[in-house]
N, C-alpha and C positions, 0 to 999 in steps of 0.2 A: 815858333811862329807858324810853321807849316802844319804842325800837328794840331794847333788850335783851329786852323781853318777847316781841317778834316773833321774835327769834332763838331764845329759849328754846322757844317754841311749835314752831318749825320743827324744832329738835333732837328734841323729844319725839315729833313726828309721824314723823320718820325712824326713831326707835327703835321706835315702835309698828309701823311698816310692816315693819321688819326682823324683829320678833318674830312678826308674822302670817305672813311669808314662811317663817320657820323652822317654824312650826306647820303651815302648809299642806304643806310638804315632808315633814314627819313623818307627816302623815295620808296623803299619797300613798304613801309607803313602806309604811305599815301596811296600806293597802288592797291594794297589790301583794303583800305577804307573805301576806295572807289568801287572795288569789286563787291564788297559787302553791301554797299549802298545800292548799286545798280543790279545786282543779281536777282532780287525779287521782281524788279521791273522787267528785266529780260525774260524771266520765267513767265510772268504774266502776259507779256507780249507774245511769247511762244504759244501760250494757251489760247489766246485770242485768235491767232492765225489758224491753229489746228481746229478750233471750234468753227470758224468761218468756213474752212475748207470742207469739214465734215458735213455741215448743213448744206453747202452748195453741191456737194457730190451726191446728195440725196434729193436734189431738185429744189432746194430752198434758196432763199435770197438773204444775203447779209450785206449791209452797207456801212462803210466807215465814214465818219465825219472828216471833212478836210480841216486839218489843224491850222492851215495858213489862210484863215479868214478873219477879216476885221471890218466892222461897220458895213457889212453886206457885200464886201468885195473879197474874192477868193483867188488865190494863185492855183491854177489847175495843175494837179499832179497826176502822173501815170497811175493806173489802178493798183498795181502791185506795190508801188511806193506809198500810195495813200493807205493801203491796208497795213503797211509796216509801221507807219507813224500815227495813223488816225485812231479814233475810238469808235466802237460799234454804237450806232444810234438806231439801226433798223434791222429787225429779223422777221422773216416770213417763212414759215415752214409748215407743210401740210401733213407731215408724219409719214411713216412707212413701217412695214412689218419688222425690218431689221434695225430700224432706228426710230422707235416709237416716241411719241410725246407723252411722257409720264412724269411723275415726281422726280425721278432720277435725271430726266432730261433738264428739268428746271434747275436742279442742283448743278448740272454740268455747265450752265451758263455763267456761273461764277460771279465775280464782281464786275458789274457793267454800270459805272456811274453816269454814263451818257445815253443809256438805252431809252429812247423815247417811244418808238413804235414797235409793237410786238403782236404778230399774227400767228396763231397756233391752231393746227388742225383743219379739217375740211369735212364735208358731208360724207365722202367716201372713206376718209382716213381720220376719224375723230380722235381727239386726245383722250387720255384716261387720267387726267390730273385730279387729285383729291384736295381736300382742304389744306393738307400739309404742303403740297406743291404751290397752291394758290398763295399761302402765307409767305412763301419765299419770294414771290413777285413784289411784295410790298417794299422791298429795298431798292427798287428801280424807280427813277423819276419818269414813269410812263405818262405819255399824253394820250396814246391810243392803245387799247388792249382789246384784242379779238381772240376769242376761244370758241372752237367748235368741239362739242363733246366734253366729257368729263363727268366725274361723280362727286364734285364738291356740292355742298349744301347751301341753302339760302343763308343760314347763319354764317357759314364759312366765307361768304362773299362780303361780309361786313369788314373783312380785312382791308377792303379798298379805302377805308377811311384813313389808312396810313399812306395813301398815294394822293396827296393833295393836288398834284399836277395833272391828274387824270381829266381829260376833256371829252373823250369818246370811248364808250364801252359797247362792244359787240359780242353777244352771246348767242350761240346756235345749238340746237339739238341737245338740250339739257333738261333735267328734272328740276326746273326752277319755277316757283310760283310767286315769289316776291314776298311771301308772308313774313319772313324773318329778316328782310332787307331793311334793317332799321337805321343804318348809317347814312341813308340818303341825304338828310338835312345837312350833313357835314361836308358833302362833296360840292363845294361851291364853284368849282371850275368845270364840273361835268355838265356839258351842254347837249350832248348827242347820245341817244340810246338806240341800239339796234338789236332787237330780240327776234329770233326766228325758231319755229318749231318748239314753242313753249306753251304752257298752260298758265295763264296769269289769273290769279284770284282777285276778288274784290279788294281784299286787304293788300294784296300785292300792288295793285294799281294805285291804291292810296299811298303806299310807301314810295312808289316811283314818282308820283305827283308832288312829293315833298322835296324833290330836288330843287334847290332855290333858283337855279338859272337854266333849267331845261328849256331848250328851244326846238329840239328835233326828237320825235319819238316814232320809231319804226317797229311795228308789231306784225311781222310777216309770218304767215302760216301759224298763227297763234289762236288759241282757244281763250276767249275773254269771258270771264265769269260774270253773269248778271249785269248789273248796271254800273260796272266799275268805271266806265268813262266819266261818270259824274264827278269823280275826284279830280279830273283834269282842270276843272274850273279854278283849282288852287294854283295852277301854273300860270303865272302872270307874264312869262316870256315865251310861252310855247307858240311857235310860228308854224311848224310843219308836223302833221300826223299822217303816218302811213299805216293803214290797216289792210294790207294786201293779203289775199288768199286766206282770210281769217274767218272764223266762225264767231259771229256777233249778232245780237238781236237788233233788228232794224230800229226799234224804239229807242235804244240806248244812244244812237247817234244824235238824237235830239239834245243830249247834254252838251254837245259841242257848241251850242249857241252861247253858252256861258264862258267859253274860252275866247275872250275878246281879242286876244293877240293872234289868233289862228288865221292864217292866210292860205296855207297849202294843205290839201287833203287828197290822199290817194286811197282808192277802194278797188284796186285791181283784183280780178279773179272771178270765178264762177259763183262764188258765194254771194256776190253783190247783185241784187235784183231791184226791181222798180220800187219796192217798199223801202229799201235803203236810200235810194235817191230821193224819194219823197221826203224823208226826214232831213236829209242833207240840205234840201232846198230852203230850209228855215235858217241855215247858218249864213246869214247875209254878209258876214265879213270876209267870206272866202273870195280869193282872186284866182285860185288855181285848183282845178278838180280833175283828177285822173280816174277814168272808169274803164281803162283798157281790159280786154279779156272778160268783161262782165256779162251778165245776162240781161242788162237793161234793154228795154224795147223802145220803139218809136214813141209810144204813149208815155213811157217813163221819163222822157226828156222834157215834157211840158212844164213840170214844176220848176225846172232850172231857171226859167225866165224870172223867177222871184228873187234870184241872187243878183242884186243890182250891181255888185262890184266884180262879178265873175269875168275875168279877162281871158283865161286859158282853159279850154276844155279838151280832154283827150278821150277819144272813143275808138282807139285802135283795136282791131280784132273783135268787133262786136257785130250784131246783126242789124245795125241801124240802116235804114233805107232813106230814100228821098223824103218820104213823109216825116221821118224823124227830124231831119234838118229843117223842114218847114216849120216845125214846132219851136225852132230857136230864133225865128226872125224878130221876136220881140225882146231878145236879150240886149239890154241897153249898152253894156260895156264889153261884150265879147269881141276880142281882137284876133285871137289865134285859135284855130280849130284843127285838131288832129283826127283825120278820117281814114287813115291807112287801113287797108284790108277790111273795109266795110262794104255794104251792098248798094252803095249809091251809084247812080247812072248820070248821063248827061242832063236828065231832067232836074237835077239838083241845082243847076246853075242859077236859076232865078231866085231860089231861096237864099243861096249864098250872097247874091248881090243885094238882097234886102235886109241882111243883118247889118245894122247901122254902122258899126265901127270895125267890121271884119277887115283885117289887113293881111293875114297870112293863113294858108290852109295847106295841109299835106294830104294828097290823094293817091299816094303810091299803093299799088295793089288793088285798085278799083277799076271800074269799067269806063271811067271818063275818057273821052276821045281827045286827041291832040287838038282838035278844033275847039272844043269846049274849054280846054285848059288855056289855050291861047286867048280865047275870048275873055276869060276871067282875068288874065294878066293884063290885057288891054284896058280892062275896067279898073285897074289899079290894085288888084289883089295879087299878092305874091303867092304863087302856087308851087309847091314842092312835090316832086315825084320820086324823090329818093326814098331809101328805106325808112321805116318809122323811127321817130326819135323826138327829142325835145325841140320845140320851136322856140328859137331865141328871139 
């Protein structure tokens, strides 16, 4: 009997040992499965953090999305913790000699499924991205893409049709004419174009105008070929056009009459003269006109009274005098006037008071005395004496 109990105990012990061995093996397999599953994620997270730190150490900016957001509400996390668990959605980097923005840089960005905003290069440190690097950007769900410099071609830019999320495109200092930019009609979400230091051909503007929902066009320091602006009449949603510091024939501005949706026009810079303003005076749908830093004269302002809907007029850093403001007293809708750093004096007061709907004026950097300024304020006009800016 005693021996039987011993044998029973030994059998139970063996069974227990066998069960523990099986459990241990199962746990080992589970741990291995977890490691195999999470190893790529840990590696990818490590790459993200290294990429962010490298860009930041060279003066760039990288932002990670907060993963703890729902229905517009977010639980604020410490920056380092947010970088550890969040996904990159914003990169801005101006390039440097030891860490240049080129095709290899684009490759180093790796997989960024949440990257929405990408700003690359600057005037002093332009990128050297080619068509190859540009093609790599098509895998990101970009909403804003800004590139300064580069050697990609017009046809290479057609890769943007693979980024249906793109809303804003900013290109500077490129050999881009727009001739081969044929994917424009497919970019239904692209509403804002900012081009600087480019030469746009007639065909190029025709292609740009075929963007179905374009509402903002900025052509800064651009050379605009011929009568290319006539193509903008195809843009049914175009609200704002900036042609600042650009070479353009005065007569071509007359084509803006056909852009019925146009409300805001900016013609800043020395290239803008009285003949340009004379053509603009026929664009009666305008409500906002910026002529800062232009060569417009007192006489050049006379035609502006023809713009019956003009509410805001900006004349900062021009040679406008009291006589020029007197020419505006018949502007029926003018409510805000920016006159910073002009040649006006106290004699301008009566003219300002006779502009029927004028409610706000900026006179910083002028010779207006405190007495005149107070008198205008007492008359119900809001007078600003701060640095030049937008009148809200």
